[in-house]
N, C-alpha and C positions, 0 to 999 in steps of 0.2 A: 871864884876864879874860873876862867874858861879853860877847858881842856882842848887838846888838838882835835879829838874825834868824838867826844862824848858830851859836849855842851858844858854846863856848869859842873863844878866839882868842889870838894873840900880838900884843902892842902894844909900840911903842918907848917908852922913858922919856926919850930924848934924840934929837937929830938924828943920823942915821947916814949917813956918806958911801957912795956907790956903791962896790961892790967889797969891802965889809966882810964878813968871815966872822962870822956871828951865832953859829953853833954847829956842832960836829962831834959828831953823836949816834951812839953805838953802837946797833946793831940786834940783835934776836933773830930769826934766820932760821927760818922755818917751811917744812918740806918740803911737797910738793903735797898729801899726805893731811891734814896738819895745817892747811894753808890751807883745804881744803874744809870742815873743821869751823868754822874762824873765819869763813869767808864766810857761814855761816848764823847769825851772831850780830851784835850791835851793833858788835863790834870790826872788822867788815868796813869800816866807815867810817874807820878809823884806821890801816889797814895800807898798805904800799907793795908793788906788784908787784915781785918781786925775781928777779934772775938774767937772763942773756942771753935765755932763752926765756920769762921772766916767769911760769913755772909755780909758783915759790915765792912766799912773801910775807915781809915783814919788819915787825916791830913796832919802831918807833924809840923809843928812850928819850929823856929830856930833853923838850924842847918840840916836837920835829920832827913828831910825829903830830897836833898840834893846830893847825898853820898852816892857815888856811882857803884855799879856792880863789879865784883871780881870773884871768880870761883876760888881764887887764892887771896881772899880778903885779909887785910891787916886789922880790921875791926869787926865787932859783932854787934848785933842789936838785941835788946831784950825788951819785950812789951809788958807793961804793967797795966792790965785791963782795969783793975780796981781804981788805980790812981790816974788812969788815962795819960800815961807817959811812955816814951820810948827812950831807953838808955843806950848810948853809943859808947863802946869801950874797946880799947886796943887789945888785940890778942897776941901781938908780938911787938917788938920795938919798932918804932917808926922814925925814919930819918928826916932831917930838915928838908923841906920842900917836897916831900913825898905825898902823893895823893892818898887820902884816907878813903878806903873802900869797904863796903859790906857785901856779903853774899846774899843776894835777894831771895835765894831759896832757903836760907836759914843755915844754921851751923852744921858743918859736916857734909853738906850736899855739894859735890863739886862737879858732877857730870850731867846734871839736868839743865838743859837750855832754858833761859828765861825768855819771856814773851817777845822781846825785840830781837832775839837771836833766831827766832823761828819764822820771822816775817820774810 
């Protein structure tokens, strides 16, 4: 669904309790040289830094790459490097028609600007 100011987004169609897994999305992992190519394209805005050293990137399938950012997110994401998946889970109750958001900086980081806020 389109948002007023942030392009595409993911919205609930029903109320969702805290702790609910929304999706487990498989990812396509890009090596550092492939990531460098993608970083110079529009796809940069839709990838996740990947791996312990974050030198790789992952393109998440399903909806995982279109959750918008919020410092006060209602969902979190967990990366499973071994199984090459990203799990999206609610961290509080979500109301009907509410946008599902993740914190692009990871859990607990609320004051660090993300790349599009520093442009």
